[in-house]
N, C-alpha and C positions, 0 to 999 in steps of 0.2 A: 505486533500486527502493523503492517504498513498499508494504510488505506489507499485505495485508488479512487478516482472520481466515481461518485455513486449517488444513490438516493437513500437516506436513512429514515427509519421510523421515528416519529415524534414521541416524546415521553408518554403522552396519552395518545395512543394510535387508533382508538376506537372512533369510528364515524357512524352516524345514524344510517341505517341501510336505506337505499333508494331503489325503487322499482324492483325490489327483491334481490339486490346485489349487496354483498358484504365487501366493504372497501377499507383501505388503510390510510391513515393520515401520515404523510411523509414530508420530508424537507430535503432539498438538494444539498449535496456536500461538495463544496468548492465550485470551481468555474468550468463545469463540463458543458459539452455541446448537448444540451438537454433534449433537443428535438430528435437526436439520434437514438434516444431511449424509447421512443414511441413505437408501439407494435413490435417490441422484442419480447422474447420469452424470458421473464425475469423470475429468478428464484429468490429465496430469502435466507440469509445466513448471518452469523455473528456469534457473539458470546453471551452466555446466560449465567447469571449469578444464582446459584442454588444452595439452599440450606438443607443439608442432608439430615436424615433421621437421627444421626448421631449428634447433631448440633453443629457440625463443622460446615463452614461456608466455603464453597469451591466455585471455580469458574469452569464452565463447560462450553465447548464449541458445538454449534448446531448448524446444519445445512439442510434446508428444505428445498430440494431440487425439484420443485413442483411449479412450473411456470405460471405466473400471474400477469395478465395483460394490463396495459395502461388504457385509460379512457380519455381520448383526446378531447371529447366534448366538455369534460369537466377539468381541464387543465392537468391532465396526466395523473389523476388519482388512481392508484392501482386497484384492480378488482381481484379479490382473493377467492371468490366463490359465490355461490348463491346463499341467500339467507337461510339459516337452519333453525327451525323452530323446536327441534328435539334436544338441543344442547341445554342441559339444566344444571342446577347446583343445589347442594344441600346447605342451606344457610345455618347459622348457629341456632336459630330458633325453629328449624325445621324447613321442610320444602315449601317453596313459595313461588312455583311456576318458573318459566324460562328466565334465566339470569346469566350472569357472567361466571366464569370458572374461578374458584378460589374464595369467593365470599366478598361481601361488601367491606370497604375500607382497606383492601389489600392492593398490591400492585396489579394483581391479575384482574381486578375489577376495572382497570383503565385500559385493558387490551381486548381485542376482538376474541370472542370465545373460540371461533374456528381456528385462529392462529395459536391460541394457547393450547388447544387440544393437540394440534400438530406438533408443536414444540415439545410438549410433555411426552407424547408418544415417541418422538425421536430420541429423547433423553432417557427413556425407560421409566418415566414417572407413570405408574400404571393407573388404568381406569378402574374404579371400584363399582361393582355391580350393586344395585339397590333393589328395592321392592318393585313389583310389577306396575305399581302406579306411577313410578318415576322411571322412564326408559333407561337412562344411564346417568349416574352422578359422577362427575369428574372432580375428584378431591385432590388438589395439588399439595395438600399438606400431609398426605400419607399415601402409601407406606414408604416411599422412596425419597421424599424431600419436598421443599417448597421453593417455587420460583420467586426470588426476591426482586429481580430486575433483569434487564437485558439491554444489549446494544445490537440491534439488527439492522441490516441494510439489504438493498436489492442488488442483484447482479445478473448479468446475461448468462443464461444457462448453456448457450451454445459453446461447445469446447473449441479450443484452438485447433487449427488445421494447417497443413502445408498446401500452398497454392502456387499458381503460375504454371506456365507451360512445361517448365523443367523443374518444378518444385523449388523455385528460388525465393518464395515468400512464405512468411508465417502470418496468418490472420488470427488475431486473438483479442480478447478483452483484457483490460488491466495491464497492458504492456508498460504504461507509465506509472511507477517505475519499478515494476517487478523485473523488467529486463536487465537493467544494470545491477540490481540487487542479486539476481541469480548469477550473473557473470562474475561479480565480485566474490561471492561465496565460493563458487567453483574455482576461481583463481586462488583463493586462500587454501582450499582443500588440496589443490594440486601443489601449491607452494610448500605445504607442510610435509609432503611426501617426496619432495625433490631431493632430499638428502644434503642440500647445501648448508654448510655451517653458517650461522649468523648470530650476531650479538644484538640484533634489533628485535623489537616486539611488532608482530604483524597483526593488524586489527582491521576488521570490517565493521562499520557501523551503519545500520539500516534505520534511519530516523522515520518517525511517523508524522503525519499531519503537515507535510510540506506544502500541500495545496491550499491550506488555509492559514498560512503564516508561521507555522512551526512553534507557536507560543503555547505549548502544552508540556506536561511533565515528561513525555516521551519524545518531544519534538527537538529540533536542532537548536532552538533558542533557550532550551533548558540547560542544566549543567550535567546531564546524564553522561555525555561522552567524556567530559573533563573528569568527572568523578570516577568513571571506569578506568581512565588512564592513571589517575592518582592512586587508586586502590591497587592497580597492577604494580606501579612503582613501589608502593608501600610494602608489597609482598617480597620485594627484593631489599627492603630495609632502607630505601632512599626516597623519601617523599617530602623533604623539606622544601620551602619555597624556592631557594636558589637552584636546587636540582631540578624541580619541575619546570622552572623558567627555561633552563638549559635544554630539558627534554623537549619542550614545545618548540623551541627555536631550531633544534636539530631535526624535527619531524617534517613530514611532507604529506599533504592531504590531496587525494584525488576526489574532487566533488563530482560524483558520477550521476548525471541526470540525462535522460534521453534528449536527443537533439532533433530538430526538424530536418528530415531528408528532403531533398529537392523533389518537388511535385511537377511533372511535365505539363500539367493542366494549369499551373499558376506560376510559370517561370518569371512573370513580371514582378513578383514579390520577393524574389531572391536576387542576390548579387552573384554574377556569373562565377566569380572567383571564390565564393563562399557558399557553395551549394553541395552539401554532403550527399553521397549516393549510398544505396544499400549494398551490403555484402562486400564492402571495401575495408572498413575499419572504423575505429572510434573517431568522433568528430570533436575537436577541441573548440570550445565555445569562448568567444572573445566579446568583450563589451567595454568601450572606453569610459563608460559612466559608472563602473563599479558594480554592475549587477552580477558580474562573474569575476572570478579571481585570477584568471589567466594573465600572465605577463611573459616577458621574453625569457626570463630565467626558468620559470616553470615549464614553458614550452620546450626549451632546449633540453631540460632534464627528461621530460617524457619522450622526446624524440630519441634520446639515447636508449631508453627502454624499448622503444619500437624497433630500433636497429638491432638490439640484442635478441629480440624475439621474432624477428622477421615480419613485423607488423607494419601497417601503413596507417598514418594519421591523416585525417582530413581537418578542415577548418570551417567554422560557421560563425558568421556575424550578420546581423540584420541590416537592412537598409537604414539610412539616416532618417527617413521619413516614417519609420515604423517604431513601435515600442517593444523593448526587450523584456522578456520574462526574467525573473530572478531565480537563483538557486540557493541552496543552503551553504554554498562555499564561502561567501563573504561573512556570513554569520559565524561559522565555525572557525575560520582562519583568523578573523579579527579577535574573537574571544580567547583563542589560544596563542596567537602570535606565531603561527606556523606558516610555512610556505604552502602554496596551494595552486591547483589548476582545475578548471572545469572541463571535463571530457566525458562524453557518453555516446551510447549507440544511437544511430539515426532511426527514425520511424516516420511513417505517414499517418495522417488522420489523428494528430495529437488532440487529446481531450475528447475524442469521440468514444462512444461505447465500444467500438471495435476498431482496432488499429492494425497497421501492417508494418512489419520489419523484415529484414532479409533473413533467410533461413541459416545463413552463415554468421550473422551478427552476434547471437549469443555466444558462440564459440570464439569468435574473434575478440570479443570483450574479455572472456575468461583468460585467453592467452596473454593479452596485454596486462590485465590486472595481476595475473600470476607472475608474469615477468617483472612487473614493478616491485612486487613483494620480494622476489628472489634477487633482483639485481640492484635495488635501490642503494644498498650500503656501499657497494663498489662504485656506482655511478656518482653518488653523493660526494665521494672523495675527489672526483674530478672537478667539482664545483666549490672546493673548499675556500678559494680566495674570492668568490663572488658574493655579492650582497643584493 
């Protein structure tokens, strides 16, 4: 799961109802433009840890595409419905009036009953009918399983759509960085079907948690990518330190993260010669202070890929009086000792709940990434004497 900028439920998400409203306790994830989330239709989705009746613990995905509004007056605490006095629970010692689902002392006891009911229904954890004195008892411990925990977040329910007078734009949420991830995977799929013989290993890595520093088990600052490469090498019977050092030195990494497209309303914050446009091609990101990995050698190599695929590269660098954002490129390339470049598709409204990219940009990215995987081996030989 590669998370986008979002708002996540707190471990204890129950809030005392106010004025008859049921609300959620949430926390922002990463540095989003939080004001753009207000007055949007927000659904709830994520993963739920369920202990099945067999005793096996599994992870299930849930998507409650039921918009919940934010309340600006209380600093954007989501409203998920009106207070429901008919949601009851059968406690271990018998019925004791309105309560939380699942019983006291359980994870369910820390979550809003209305949300638990919705998640249980979505996952097929059935409601158990009780006597007439108790309208409905929702028992999350039978017959289908127990909800042990979850990681849920809010998202904009409005689907992506084509826009512009001639359909030249894509308006969508979560473009950063599903856009480059999609293009890279499509490029890999196309490359494996190209029929070109190759002695290299082609790999796409989609890291999680880049927006909060990448220091997680599945983030770029973990050893998950290096371990995957070493296990792959081991399957060929060659994973000794010397071989791995040579493997990394011979490798090349494209750190693919979306770039800022030039915005006509804010031309003053761009350099005229470093202002990527939509529907042209990937933007190579440069930064003299090491926030990105691009250098002359890596740019020349990717330019050769562009020539092979009929693609066009653009270049982006911020003004000297602005602060550059970072990518996972420096983290990965320094850990492995491999050559690297930062290059990604351009977009408008970065870190907003809804962004814009060109309708051609996903395909342009796939073409270049696929060409990189197909032609890297032959192009790399042209650079054999360069360091």
